[in-house]
N, C-alpha and C positions, 0 to 999 in steps of 0.2 A: 504493499499499499504506500502510495507516495505521500511524503510528508510536506504539507503546505504550511509555509510560514507567512503569517499575515503581518505586514508592515504598514504602519500608518503613513500615508503620503504627506509630504510637506503641506499640500493644499488643505488637508483636513486636520493637521496637527494644531494649527492656530485655533480653529473653533473648539476643538476638544479641550485645549488648554484653557480657553476662556470659560467653557462650561465648568471645568474643574475648579477654577479660581472662584467662580460665582457660588459654587456649592460650598466651598470652604468659607468664603466671606459671609454667606447667608447663615451658616451654622454659627460662626463666631459672633455675628451681630445679634442673633436671637438668644444666644447664651450669655450676652453682655461680656464677652471676652475681648479685651483691647490689647493689641500687640504693641502699641506705642501711644503716647499721649503728648500733647503740647505743653507749653509752659503754663497755660491757664489751668487752674485747678477748680473743679466743680464739686459742690457738695449738695446733695438732695435730701430734704427733710421728707421722709416718706410717711404717708398716712397710715395709721394703724387703728384697728377697732379694739385692740387689746389694751388693758390697763397698763400704764407705765408707772411703776412704783417710784415715789420720790426718795425713798430711803434705801434703795437697792440698785446700785449701778451694775450689779452682776445679773439682774433679772433676765430671763430667757427672751423677753420681748426685744431686747437689743440685738439678738441674732438676726432679726428681720431687716436691720438697717446695715447696709454694707459699709465697712470702714473706709475712710479716705485718709491717706497718709499726707499730713501737712508738713512741709519742710520748715524748719526754724533756723534763725541765725541770730548772732549777737546784735544788740541794739547799738548802732553806730551813728545815730542821727543827732542826738543831743546828750549833753553832759548830765549825769555820769554815763559814759559809754562803756559797753562791755556786756558780760553775761555770755549766753550762747552755749551753756553746758548741756542743754537738752537739744538734740539735733532734729528730732521729729516728734509729732504727736498724732495719734490716730483719733479721728473724729467721726462720730455717727450722729445722725439727726432724725427725729421722729416728730409727728404731731398727731393729735386726735381730734382735730377741728376746733378744740377749745384751748388747748395748750400746745406750745412748741417746746421740744426737749433737745438738748445737746449733751453728748457724752464725750469727754476728753480722756484719753488713756495714754500714759507715757511711762517710760522706764525711769525709776529713781530708787537706787539702792538704800537711801536713807530717808527715814520718816521724820521730817522736821516740823514739829507741831507747836513750837513755842517761839514767840518774839517778845517775851516779857523782859528778859535780861538784855542789857545793852549789847552783849556779844552774841546774841542769838537771833537767827533769821528764819522765817517760816518758809515752807513751800507754799506756792500759790499758782493760780491759773486764771486766765481771763478770756472772755469772748467780747468782740467789739463789732459794732454795726454802725453804718451811717445813720445819723438821726433822721427822724421823720421830716419829710419836706426838703431834704438836701438834694440839690440838683447837680452838684459837682462831687465826684468821688473824693472824700477827704483823704488827708495823709493817714497812712496806716499807723503812724506814731502820734496818737492823741488828737487827730483832726487838725483843723485850722479855723481861722476867723471866717464866718460865713458858711462853714461846712463842719458842723458839730458831729460828734460821735457819742454813742451810747455804749457803755462798757459794763459788763457783769464780771465782778472780781470775787473769785472764791479764795478764802484764806484758810490755811490748815489750822491755825491757832483758833480761829473762830469755830471751826469744826470741832476741835478738841474741847472748847468751852461748852458746846452743846452736848457732845457725847459724854464728857466726864465731869462737867461742872466748871465754873469759872475759876481760872488760875489767878491767885492773888499773891501778894508779896511773901507771906509765910510759906507758900508752896514752892516758890523759887529759891528763897533764902531762909531755910528753916532755922538757922542759927542766929539770924539777925534779931536785934532787940530794939524796940521802940517804946517810948513813953506812952502812957495811956492817953487816948484821944477821945474826948467826951462826945464828939459829934459824929461818930463813925456810922451811925444808922440814919443820918440825915443827909439826903442828897443835896440839900442846899449848900452844904459845905464841900461838896465834890463838884467843882465848877464844870468839869467836862460833862458829867451826867446831867447836871442842871441845865446846861446849854443844849442838851440833846445830841452831843457828839457820839456818833456810832462807835468810835474806837474806845469810848469809856463805858459802854454798857456792860452790865454783868448778867443780864437775862436775855441772851440772844435767842432769836427764833429762826434765823437763817444764817448760814455761813457765807452768803453771797451779798456783796454790797453793790447796789445799783448806782452807777456813776455817769457823769456827763463831762465832756471836755470840748474845747474849741481851740486847741493848741497847747504848747508847753506852758506849764505854770497855771493852767486854768482848771485842772481836774478837781472836781468837787462831788460830794454826795448828792444824788438826785433827791428831789423833794419827796418822791414816792419810792418806797422800797418794796417792790412787788416780785422780786426774783427769788425763787426757792432753789435749793441745791443740796447736794450730799457728796462727800468725798470719802473714799475707802482706799486704804493702802494695804495691798496684799501681794505677797510673793515678789517684792521689789518693784511694784507698779502702783501708780496712782490711777484711780478711776473716779472721775468727778462728773456729776450730773448738774446741769443748769436747766431750770424750767420757769416758764412765765406764760401768762395768758397771752393768746395771740393778739387780742385787741388791747390797745393801750391808749389812754387819753393823755394828751400833752404833746407839744411839738418836739420834745427832745427824745421821746421814747419810741423806738422803732416798732411799728405795727407789722403783723404778719397775716397773710391770707393765702388760700390755695391759688396756685397759678402765678404767684408773685416771684420775681427774681430780684435779689438784692445782693449785697456783699457782706462778707464776714471775715474777720481776722482773729488770730489767736496769740496768746502769750503764756509763757510758763516761767516760774521762778524756782530755783533750787537753793533752798536755805543753807544747806551745808556747804555750798560753794560761795557763800556770802552774797548771794543775789538778792537785791531789793530795789525798789523804786525803778530807775532806768536801767539797772543791771539785770537783764532778763533775756530770754529767748523769744523772738517775735517772728511772726509770719507776715507776708504780704496779704493783701485782700484776695480772697477767693470768691468765686461766684456761688451764691446760695439760691437754690430753687425750692419753693414749697410746693410739693407735688399734691395732686388731688387723690382721692380714693379711687381705686380700680373697681369697676363693676364686675360681677361674675363672668359676664360675656367677654369682657376685655381680657380676662385671664387666659382664655382659650386661643386668642389670636396668635401669640407667638408660637404656640405649639402647632397650629395649623400651617403657618408659614414654614416652620421647620420641617414638618412632614412633607410639604410640597417640594421643598428643596431636596429632601432625602430620597423621594420617589422619582420625581420628574428629572432631576439632574442626572443621576446615574443612567436612567433610561435613554436620555438623549445621547449621552456620551457612548453608551453601549451600542446604540443604533448606528452611529457614525462609524464606529470601529467595525461593526458587522458588515456594513455596506462596502467598506474598503476591502475587507477580507474576501467577500464574494467576488468583487471585481478582479482581484488578483488571482482567484481560483479559475475564473473564466479565461483570464489571459494566459 
């Protein structure tokens, strides 16, 4: 029996190659696999019908939000320049139509939860957005005049105050001695508390401070403190949740809604490296999209398209090869 070797002619090699590339491209697209990405980083806040616990950054619901690795670098725009000990942070985002949630996760072998002593510095993290109504993208370092930013700042020492009780002088300096102070239970004689300074409070309800800024030297506590959060240090990692109602009144607070595209930036401080204030690891602004909820019918579309590529693509390629083989047999 004669052995017939079917060779694909140059005339059909091109179409067959195109079909093969389309099959692979269609498969990767439907499976959301990216071979390369541009410098622009995008983060999507996915809609979820599941409850997002405010006290558990490890909750299973976060598995439904794909992580985005955000590169960080030292802050070299304003004095004091420096930081940069944390090189990347993984960020996930969710929303349930009422609240929007962000989870930051980064490696940190030391848990620095005190800033009470002068030589101690806390771990911290922040999320920053252009303020409501801003038409020009602000500077990622604290915004600028005419382009304010809204910042959510989580502090590890505030988290420790909530989890274990307020840390006071006797806790940090147990061998210190002080004369009797007759007004220790009267806030009037504690000027910071009396003035409503958040740094002086002893009964914290959230470890996150809501801030506004319009350039260097303008950072201040926002009038409304509506951002919740929770930080957990486990196995050499910090996992920190930020949460706030999507609607927000006030021209400085960033509102969120489905279908919206805005910007977001991140910062991390490592207390054991002496990082505080401008000494930090910061990111550029990334694009943030608040996605809508998928309907059940929408969920089947990617699989139908993928099935079409899987069936039709190989059939076309096989038919082209078969035709060429038959022609060579007849020749």
